Residue frames as a rotation matrix with the C-alpha (Angstrom) as fourth column:
UNK 1
-0.220 0.428 0.876 59.49
-0.666 -0.723 0.186 3.14
0.713 -0.543 0.444 -41.62
UNK 2
-0.972 -0.144 -0.185 59.17
0.040 0.677 -0.735 1.56
0.231 -0.722 -0.652 -38.17
UNK 3
-0.258 0.944 -0.208 55.81
0.759 0.331 0.561 0.57
0.598 -0.012 -0.801 -36.75
UNK 4
-0.074 0.239 -0.968 55.94
0.845 -0.500 -0.188 3.32
-0.529 -0.832 -0.165 -34.08
UNK 5
-0.806 -0.202 -0.556 56.53
-0.066 -0.903 0.425 6.01
-0.588 0.380 0.714 -36.71
UNK 6
-0.791 0.607 0.076 53.69
0.252 0.209 0.945 4.53
0.558 0.766 -0.318 -38.79
UNK 7
-0.040 0.783 -0.621 51.40
0.991 0.113 0.079 4.88
0.131 -0.612 -0.780 -35.76
UNK 8
-0.339 -0.141 -0.930 52.50
0.466 -0.884 -0.036 8.47
-0.817 -0.445 0.366 -35.21
UNK 9
-0.991 -0.019 -0.135 51.91
-0.110 -0.475 0.873 9.29
-0.080 0.880 0.469 -38.88
UNK 10
-0.507 0.858 -0.079 48.45
0.572 0.404 0.714 7.67
0.645 0.317 -0.696 -38.81
UNK 11
0.010 0.483 -0.875 47.53
0.958 -0.254 -0.130 9.50
-0.286 -0.838 -0.466 -35.61
UNK 12
-0.647 -0.324 -0.690 48.74
0.174 -0.944 0.280 12.81
-0.742 0.061 0.667 -37.07
UNK 13
-0.945 0.322 0.054 46.68
0.017 -0.115 0.993 12.28
0.326 0.940 0.103 -40.24
UNK 14
-0.195 0.918 -0.345 43.56
0.869 0.325 0.372 11.48
0.454 -0.228 -0.862 -38.19
UNK 15
-0.105 0.109 -0.988 44.00
0.732 -0.664 -0.151 14.63
-0.673 -0.739 -0.010 -36.09
UNK 16
-0.891 -0.254 -0.375 44.57
-0.055 -0.760 0.647 16.75
-0.450 0.598 0.664 -39.22
UNK 17
-0.727 0.682 0.078 41.43
0.330 0.248 0.911 15.27
0.602 0.688 -0.406 -40.83
UNK 18
-0.052 0.728 -0.684 39.43
0.998 0.060 -0.012 15.96
0.032 -0.683 -0.729 -37.68
UNK 19
-0.328 -0.142 -0.934 40.51
0.394 -0.919 0.002 19.60
-0.859 -0.367 0.357 -37.79
UNK 20
-0.861 -0.206 -0.465 40.15
-0.267 -0.594 0.759 20.24
-0.433 0.777 0.456 -41.53
UNK 21
-0.806 0.586 0.089 37.17
0.445 0.499 0.744 18.17
0.391 0.639 -0.663 -42.65
UNK 22
-0.468 0.714 0.520 33.71
-0.635 -0.681 0.365 19.78
0.615 -0.160 0.772 -42.39
UNK 23
-0.971 0.175 0.164 31.69
-0.036 0.567 -0.823 18.58
-0.237 -0.805 -0.544 -39.43
UNK 24
-0.464 0.884 0.064 28.12
0.600 0.260 0.756 17.32
0.652 0.389 -0.651 -39.73
UNK 25
-0.120 0.524 0.843 25.41
-0.466 -0.780 0.418 19.48
0.877 -0.342 0.338 -38.22
UNK 26
-0.959 -0.256 -0.124 25.29
0.007 0.413 -0.911 18.96
0.284 -0.874 -0.394 -34.48
UNK 27
-0.062 0.949 -0.310 22.11
0.696 0.264 0.668 17.92
0.715 -0.174 -0.677 -32.74
UNK 28
0.426 0.297 0.854 20.58
-0.342 -0.822 0.456 20.30
0.838 -0.486 -0.248 -30.25
UNK 29
-0.665 -0.724 0.183 22.43
-0.437 0.178 -0.882 20.19
0.606 -0.667 -0.434 -26.94
UNK 30
-0.184 0.552 -0.813 21.03
0.605 0.715 0.349 17.82
0.774 -0.428 -0.466 -24.38
UNK 31
0.469 0.442 0.764 19.13
-0.302 -0.733 0.610 19.63
0.830 -0.517 -0.210 -21.66
UNK 32
-0.686 -0.703 0.188 20.91
-0.364 0.107 -0.925 19.81
0.630 -0.703 -0.330 -18.35
UNK 33
0.149 0.735 -0.661 19.34
0.426 0.555 0.714 17.77
0.892 -0.388 -0.231 -15.60
UNK 34
-0.346 -0.138 0.928 18.51
-0.672 -0.654 -0.348 19.13
0.655 -0.744 0.133 -12.17
UNK 35
-0.840 0.071 -0.539 18.14
0.367 0.805 -0.466 17.06
0.400 -0.589 -0.702 -9.03
UNK 36
-0.141 0.830 0.539 14.78
-0.668 -0.481 0.567 17.11
0.730 -0.281 0.623 -7.33
UNK 37
-0.720 0.028 -0.693 13.77
0.444 0.786 -0.430 15.68
0.533 -0.618 -0.578 -3.98
UNK 38
-0.492 0.605 0.626 10.82
-0.678 -0.718 0.161 16.14
0.546 -0.345 0.763 -1.72
UNK 39
-0.953 0.274 -0.128 8.21
0.290 0.703 -0.650 14.77
-0.088 -0.656 -0.749 0.58
UNK 40
-0.432 0.889 0.151 4.44
-0.493 -0.373 0.786 14.55
0.755 0.265 0.600 0.51
UNK 41
-0.958 0.276 0.079 1.96
0.076 0.510 -0.857 13.72
-0.277 -0.815 -0.509 3.25
UNK 42
-0.540 0.820 -0.189 -1.66
-0.588 -0.207 0.782 12.78
0.602 0.534 0.594 2.70
UNK 43
-0.598 0.489 0.634 -4.75
-0.485 0.409 -0.773 11.28
-0.638 -0.770 -0.008 4.29
UNK 44
-0.836 0.344 0.427 -7.06
0.513 0.768 0.385 8.63
-0.196 0.541 -0.818 2.93
UNK 45
-0.683 0.643 -0.346 -9.88
-0.680 -0.733 -0.022 10.19
-0.268 0.220 0.938 0.91
UNK 46
0.487 0.800 -0.349 -11.35
-0.863 0.503 -0.050 6.93
0.136 0.326 0.936 -0.42
UNK 47
0.144 -0.398 0.906 -10.65
-0.546 0.732 0.409 3.35
-0.825 -0.553 -0.112 0.70
UNK 48
-0.503 -0.287 -0.816 -11.03
-0.862 0.242 0.446 2.02
0.069 0.927 -0.369 -2.86
UNK 49
0.641 0.749 -0.169 -12.28
-0.755 0.655 0.035 -1.41
0.137 0.105 0.985 -3.82
UNK 50
-0.433 -0.743 0.510 -10.78
-0.794 0.583 0.175 -4.60
-0.427 -0.329 -0.842 -2.40
UNK 51
0.579 0.587 -0.566 -11.16
-0.797 0.555 -0.239 -7.69
0.174 0.589 0.789 -4.57
UNK 52
0.167 -0.507 0.845 -10.04
-0.401 0.748 0.528 -11.21
-0.901 -0.427 -0.078 -3.53
UNK 53
0.234 -0.156 -0.960 -8.21
-0.967 0.062 -0.246 -12.89
0.098 0.986 -0.136 -6.42
UNK 54
0.912 0.187 -0.364 -7.71
-0.165 0.982 0.090 -16.34
0.375 -0.022 0.927 -4.81
UNK 55
0.391 -0.777 -0.494 -4.90
0.679 0.606 -0.415 -18.16
0.622 -0.174 0.764 -3.00
UNK 56
0.296 -0.230 -0.927 -4.65
0.869 -0.339 0.361 -15.48
-0.398 -0.912 0.099 -0.29
UNK 57
-0.804 -0.574 0.156 -4.16
0.578 -0.692 0.433 -12.69
-0.140 0.439 0.888 -2.80
UNK 58
0.367 0.919 -0.145 -6.22
0.826 -0.394 -0.404 -9.57
-0.428 0.028 -0.903 -3.32
UNK 59
-0.514 -0.453 0.729 -6.18
0.719 -0.691 0.077 -6.26
0.469 0.563 0.681 -5.13
UNK 60
0.097 0.523 -0.847 -7.05
0.662 -0.669 -0.338 -2.81
-0.744 -0.527 -0.411 -3.88
UNK 61
-0.404 -0.147 0.903 -8.03
0.872 -0.362 0.331 -0.47
0.278 0.921 0.274 -6.69
UNK 62
-0.030 0.380 0.925 -8.58
0.325 -0.871 0.368 3.27
0.945 0.311 -0.098 -6.61
UNK 63
0.394 0.023 -0.919 -7.58
0.905 -0.183 0.384 3.94
-0.159 -0.983 -0.093 -2.99
UNK 64
0.323 -0.174 0.930 -7.18
0.458 -0.832 -0.314 7.72
0.828 0.527 -0.189 -2.94
UNK 65
0.023 -0.399 -0.917 -5.00
0.950 -0.278 0.145 9.93
-0.313 -0.874 0.372 -0.76
UNK 66
0.577 0.169 0.799 -5.21
0.455 -0.879 -0.143 13.73
0.678 0.446 -0.584 -0.63
UNK 67
0.543 -0.434 -0.719 -2.55
0.709 -0.222 0.669 16.00
-0.449 -0.873 0.187 0.86
UNK 68
0.889 -0.332 -0.315 0.38
-0.397 -0.903 -0.167 18.31
-0.229 0.273 -0.934 0.18
UNK 69
0.605 -0.767 0.215 3.70
0.794 0.558 -0.244 17.89
0.067 0.318 0.946 -1.60
UNK 70
0.828 -0.457 -0.326 6.84
-0.324 -0.863 0.387 19.91
-0.458 -0.215 -0.863 -0.96
UNK 71
0.758 -0.559 0.337 9.62
0.645 0.559 -0.521 19.66
0.103 0.612 0.784 -3.55
UNK 72
0.549 -0.698 -0.460 13.17
-0.237 -0.658 0.714 20.93
-0.802 -0.283 -0.527 -3.45
UNK 73
0.678 -0.356 0.644 15.48
0.732 0.415 -0.541 21.35
-0.075 0.837 0.541 -6.41
UNK 74
-0.436 -0.855 -0.280 18.49
0.694 -0.518 0.501 23.26
-0.573 0.024 0.819 -7.63
UNK 75
-0.894 0.194 0.403 16.28
0.224 -0.587 0.778 24.80
0.388 0.786 0.481 -10.33
UNK 76
-0.832 0.554 0.025 13.34
-0.373 -0.525 -0.765 26.89
-0.411 -0.646 0.643 -9.12
UNK 77
-0.226 0.799 -0.557 10.85
-0.917 0.018 0.397 25.64
0.327 0.601 0.729 -11.74
UNK 78
-0.337 0.072 -0.939 11.22
-0.001 0.997 0.077 22.00
0.941 0.027 -0.336 -10.71
UNK 79
-0.939 -0.027 -0.344 10.89
0.340 0.092 -0.936 22.81
0.057 -0.995 -0.078 -7.00
UNK 80
-0.676 0.723 -0.139 7.80
-0.640 -0.670 -0.376 24.93
-0.365 -0.166 0.916 -7.66
UNK 81
-0.170 0.632 -0.756 6.18
-0.797 0.363 0.483 22.27
0.579 0.685 0.442 -9.86
UNK 82
-0.390 -0.032 -0.920 6.70
0.277 0.949 -0.150 19.55
0.878 -0.314 -0.361 -7.22
UNK 83
-0.950 0.066 -0.306 5.14
0.277 -0.275 -0.921 21.75
-0.145 -0.959 0.243 -4.50
UNK 84
-0.610 0.792 0.033 1.38
-0.702 -0.559 0.442 21.96
0.369 0.246 0.896 -4.10
UNK 85
0.169 0.781 0.601 -1.82
-0.863 0.412 -0.293 20.04
-0.477 -0.469 0.743 -3.49
UNK 86
-0.789 -0.517 -0.331 -1.36
-0.609 0.728 0.314 16.31
0.079 0.450 -0.890 -4.06
UNK 87
0.432 0.857 0.281 -3.78
-0.821 0.503 -0.271 13.54
-0.374 -0.113 0.921 -4.96
UNK 88
-0.714 -0.679 -0.172 -2.63
-0.698 0.669 0.258 9.93
-0.060 0.304 -0.951 -5.26
UNK 89
0.542 0.839 -0.046 -4.78
-0.836 0.533 -0.133 7.14
-0.087 0.111 0.990 -6.69
UNK 90
-0.440 -0.812 0.385 -3.29
-0.830 0.531 0.170 3.77
-0.343 -0.245 -0.907 -5.72
UNK 91
0.674 0.512 -0.533 -3.54
-0.622 0.782 -0.035 0.21
0.398 0.355 0.846 -7.02
UNK 92
-0.305 -0.739 0.600 -2.11
-0.919 0.394 0.018 -2.69
-0.250 -0.546 -0.800 -5.03
UNK 93
0.559 0.343 -0.755 -1.90
-0.441 0.894 0.079 -6.41
0.702 0.289 0.651 -5.73
UNK 94
-0.208 -0.618 0.758 -0.99
-0.952 -0.049 -0.301 -8.10
0.223 -0.785 -0.578 -2.45
UNK 95
-0.174 0.098 -0.980 -0.60
0.160 0.985 0.070 -11.47
0.972 -0.144 -0.187 -0.78
UNK 96
0.581 0.593 0.558 -2.45
-0.336 -0.450 0.828 -11.30
0.741 -0.668 -0.062 2.54
UNK 97
0.814 -0.241 -0.528 -0.23
0.550 0.610 0.571 -13.50
0.185 -0.755 0.629 4.68
UNK 98
-0.153 -0.957 -0.247 2.86
0.972 -0.192 0.138 -11.34
-0.180 -0.219 0.959 4.12
UNK 99
0.723 0.492 -0.485 1.15
0.361 -0.868 -0.342 -8.14
-0.589 0.072 -0.805 2.93
UNK 100
-0.361 -0.852 -0.380 3.61
-0.124 -0.360 0.925 -7.94
-0.924 0.381 0.025 0.07
UNK 101
0.294 0.446 0.846 3.15
0.799 0.371 -0.473 -7.46
-0.525 0.815 -0.247 -3.64
UNK 102
-0.539 -0.466 0.701 3.11
0.812 -0.509 0.286 -4.73
0.223 0.724 0.653 -6.26
UNK 103
0.060 0.462 -0.885 2.25
0.555 -0.753 -0.355 -1.07
-0.830 -0.470 -0.301 -5.99
UNK 104
-0.621 -0.210 0.755 1.27
0.747 -0.449 0.490 1.41
0.236 0.869 0.436 -8.70
UNK 105
0.174 0.719 -0.673 -0.15
0.741 -0.545 -0.391 4.88
-0.648 -0.431 -0.628 -8.40
UNK 106
-0.053 -0.096 0.994 -0.78
0.737 -0.675 -0.026 8.07
0.673 0.731 0.107 -10.28
UNK 107
-0.076 -0.073 -0.994 0.26
0.852 -0.522 -0.026 11.08
-0.518 -0.850 0.102 -8.21
UNK 108
0.225 0.219 0.949 -1.05
0.725 -0.688 -0.012 14.46
0.651 0.691 -0.314 -9.33
UNK 109
-0.290 -0.372 -0.882 0.58
0.835 -0.548 -0.043 17.59
-0.467 -0.749 0.470 -7.92
UNK 110
0.478 0.513 0.712 -1.23
0.750 -0.660 -0.028 20.89
0.456 0.548 -0.701 -8.54
UNK 111
-0.355 -0.676 -0.645 1.13
0.856 -0.513 0.067 23.81
-0.376 -0.528 0.761 -8.06
UNK 112
0.289 0.389 -0.875 0.78
0.081 -0.921 -0.382 27.51
-0.954 0.039 -0.297 -8.75
UNK 113
-0.401 -0.601 -0.692 2.74
-0.637 -0.361 0.682 26.93
-0.659 0.714 -0.238 -11.98
UNK 114
-0.186 0.344 -0.920 0.89
-0.857 0.402 0.323 23.93
0.481 0.849 0.220 -13.41
UNK 115
0.666 0.473 0.577 0.08
-0.672 0.716 0.188 20.28
-0.324 -0.514 0.794 -12.90
UNK 116
-0.480 -0.783 -0.395 2.47
-0.844 0.535 -0.037 17.30
0.240 0.316 -0.918 -12.80
UNK 117
0.777 0.599 0.194 1.34
-0.628 0.757 0.179 13.70
-0.039 -0.260 0.965 -12.94
UNK 118
-0.395 -0.917 0.057 3.83
-0.918 0.393 -0.050 11.09
0.024 -0.072 -0.997 -11.77
UNK 119
0.672 0.476 -0.567 3.50
-0.431 0.874 0.223 7.36
0.602 0.094 0.793 -12.29
UNK 120
-0.160 -0.666 0.728 4.90
-0.978 0.207 -0.026 5.37
-0.134 -0.716 -0.685 -9.36
UNK 121
0.693 0.305 -0.654 5.63
-0.415 0.910 -0.014 1.67
0.590 0.281 0.757 -9.79
UNK 122
-0.367 -0.887 0.279 7.23
-0.790 0.139 -0.597 -0.59
0.491 -0.439 -0.752 -7.26
UNK 123
-0.341 0.122 -0.932 7.04
0.306 0.952 0.012 -3.27
0.889 -0.281 -0.362 -4.63
UNK 124
0.299 0.531 0.793 5.03
-0.710 -0.431 0.557 -3.29
0.637 -0.729 0.248 -1.44
UNK 125
-0.372 -0.382 -0.846 6.22
0.358 0.781 -0.511 -4.92
0.856 -0.493 -0.154 1.79
UNK 126
-0.395 0.371 -0.841 3.98
0.902 -0.016 -0.431 -4.62
-0.174 -0.929 -0.328 4.84
UNK 127
0.637 0.687 -0.350 3.21
0.634 -0.725 -0.269 -0.89
-0.439 -0.051 -0.897 5.14
UNK 128
-0.001 -0.659 -0.752 5.98
-0.279 -0.722 0.633 0.41
-0.960 0.211 -0.183 2.87
UNK 129
0.800 0.143 0.583 6.38
0.510 0.352 -0.785 0.67
-0.317 0.925 0.209 -0.88
UNK 130
0.078 -0.789 -0.610 9.38
-0.273 -0.605 0.748 1.63
-0.959 0.109 -0.263 -2.97
UNK 131
0.289 0.004 0.957 10.21
0.817 0.520 -0.249 1.82
-0.499 0.854 0.147 -6.62
UNK 132
-0.782 -0.592 0.197 10.56
0.586 -0.588 0.557 4.29
-0.213 0.551 0.807 -9.46
UNK 133
0.287 0.834 -0.471 8.65
0.389 -0.551 -0.739 7.39
-0.875 0.029 -0.482 -10.51
UNK 134
-0.713 -0.414 0.565 8.34
0.684 -0.237 0.690 9.09
-0.152 0.879 0.452 -13.88
UNK 135
-0.441 0.578 -0.687 6.65
-0.330 -0.816 -0.474 12.30
-0.835 0.018 0.550 -15.01
UNK 136
-0.583 0.306 0.753 3.92
0.705 0.650 0.282 11.16
-0.404 0.695 -0.595 -17.42
UNK 137
0.245 0.668 0.703 2.00
0.836 -0.513 0.196 14.43
0.491 0.540 -0.684 -17.85
UNK 138
-0.435 -0.356 -0.827 2.68
0.731 -0.675 -0.094 18.11
-0.525 -0.646 0.554 -17.19
UNK 139
0.355 0.634 0.687 0.88
0.870 -0.493 0.005 21.38
0.342 0.596 -0.727 -17.91
UNK 140
0.985 0.112 -0.128 1.33
0.150 -0.927 0.343 25.13
-0.081 -0.357 -0.931 -17.55
UNK 141
0.526 -0.850 0.036 4.83
-0.831 -0.522 -0.192 26.36
0.182 0.072 -0.981 -16.73
UNK 142
0.023 -0.478 0.878 5.64
-0.585 0.706 0.399 22.78
-0.810 -0.523 -0.263 -15.72
UNK 143
0.861 0.508 -0.017 4.87
-0.308 0.494 -0.813 21.48
-0.404 0.706 0.582 -19.25
UNK 144
0.516 -0.725 -0.456 8.53
-0.648 0.018 -0.762 21.37
0.560 0.688 -0.460 -20.29
UNK 145
-0.113 -0.588 0.801 9.59
-0.958 0.279 0.070 19.21
-0.265 -0.759 -0.595 -17.34
UNK 146
0.567 0.141 -0.812 10.52
-0.340 0.937 -0.075 15.60
0.750 0.319 0.579 -17.83
UNK 147
-0.208 -0.722 0.659 11.97
-0.932 -0.058 -0.357 13.43
0.296 -0.689 -0.661 -15.11
UNK 148
0.479 0.240 -0.844 12.52
-0.027 0.965 0.259 10.11
0.877 -0.101 0.469 -13.38
UNK 149
-0.330 -0.651 0.683 13.64
-0.786 -0.211 -0.581 8.92
0.523 -0.729 -0.442 -9.99
UNK 150
-0.610 0.056 -0.791 13.04
0.377 0.898 -0.227 6.69
0.697 -0.436 -0.569 -6.97
UNK 151
-0.049 0.635 0.771 10.39
-0.695 -0.576 0.430 6.86
0.717 -0.515 0.470 -4.25
UNK 152
-0.853 0.031 -0.521 9.50
0.364 0.752 -0.550 5.35
0.375 -0.659 -0.652 -0.91
UNK 153
-0.144 0.868 0.475 6.06
-0.548 -0.470 0.692 5.44
0.824 -0.161 0.544 0.67
UNK 154
-0.962 -0.032 -0.272 4.99
0.205 0.577 -0.791 4.54
0.183 -0.816 -0.548 4.18
UNK 155
-0.169 0.979 0.116 1.38
-0.240 -0.155 0.958 3.93
0.956 0.134 0.261 5.17
UNK 156
-0.999 -0.021 0.045 -0.35
-0.049 0.272 -0.961 3.74
0.008 -0.962 -0.272 8.50
UNK 157
-0.427 0.897 -0.117 -3.84
0.683 0.405 0.608 2.87
0.593 0.179 -0.785 9.61
UNK 158
-0.763 0.170 -0.623 -4.37
0.428 -0.589 -0.685 5.98
-0.484 -0.790 0.377 11.75
UNK 159
0.005 0.878 0.478 -7.71
0.997 -0.040 0.062 7.63
0.074 0.476 -0.876 11.15
UNK 160
0.898 0.239 -0.370 -6.74
0.291 -0.952 0.091 11.15
-0.331 -0.189 -0.924 12.16
UNK 161
0.335 -0.794 -0.507 -4.10
-0.542 -0.603 0.586 13.12
-0.770 0.078 -0.633 10.31
UNK 162
0.232 -0.315 -0.920 -1.90
-0.953 0.115 -0.279 12.01
0.194 0.942 -0.274 7.45
UNK 163
0.524 -0.074 0.849 -1.49
-0.327 0.902 0.281 8.27
-0.787 -0.425 0.448 6.95
UNK 164
0.749 -0.415 0.517 0.71
0.662 0.436 -0.609 8.39
0.028 0.798 0.602 3.84
UNK 165
0.509 -0.689 -0.517 4.24
-0.340 -0.712 0.614 9.77
-0.791 -0.136 -0.596 3.66
UNK 166
0.830 -0.215 0.514 5.86
0.553 0.426 -0.716 9.78
-0.065 0.879 0.473 0.25
UNK 167
0.308 -0.789 -0.532 9.50
-0.242 -0.605 0.758 10.73
-0.920 -0.105 -0.378 -0.32
UNK 168
0.851 -0.022 0.525 10.99
0.496 0.363 -0.789 11.07
-0.174 0.931 0.320 -3.78
UNK 169
0.179 -0.797 -0.577 14.28
-0.315 -0.603 0.733 11.95
-0.932 0.050 -0.359 -5.38
UNK 170
0.369 -0.071 0.927 15.49
0.787 0.555 -0.271 11.96
-0.495 0.829 0.261 -8.94
UNK 171
-0.720 -0.618 -0.314 16.31
0.296 -0.684 0.666 14.24
-0.627 0.387 0.676 -11.85
UNK 172
0.530 0.847 0.045 14.30
0.462 -0.244 -0.853 16.54
-0.711 0.472 -0.520 -14.04
UNK 173
-0.696 -0.620 0.363 15.09
0.655 -0.342 0.673 18.07
-0.293 0.706 0.644 -17.41
UNK 174
0.077 0.685 -0.725 13.59
0.112 -0.728 -0.676 21.30
-0.991 -0.029 -0.133 -18.61
C-alpha cells in the first residue's frame, strides 16, 4: 500500500468514526452577541475630593456626574438598558504638569427596564479619557445582559450645561 492510499484509508476511517460513534453531550449554545453603542452627557454634581500624593501627582476621588445616556443596539433590550438617567462616580490619579494618568469610574444607567452598572477603566490625557468598559451589575429586565467594550470621555470646565460627554461601543450578550 502506498503512503497516499494509507492517508486516504486513515482519513476515511476517521470520517466513518466521526459519523458512527456516539457524541458527548453538547454544552449549551453560546449566546449570540449584539453590538451596542451610545453616548451620554452629564454635568458635575459633586467635585469630589482632591488629594495631593507628592511629586506633582494627585488623586480626585468621588467626582460625580449626573445626566442622560442614549444607547443604540441591534437588539432592543440592550438599547433600552443603555438608555436612561446616568450617574458616574469618577476616580482619577493624575500628574499635574501633564494632566495625565489613570481613570476609573462606575457608571450607573437607570432605564425603564432596569439598572446597569458599568466599570470604566482607562487612561487620562488632558481633558480626555479612554479605555474599556464592562457590565459589572444589572437588574430587572437588564439582569441577563453581560458585555464589554471601549469608551472615550471628554471633559470641560464649563459651569453651565453638560461638561462630560461619554461615548461607548462594544458587545452585549443576553
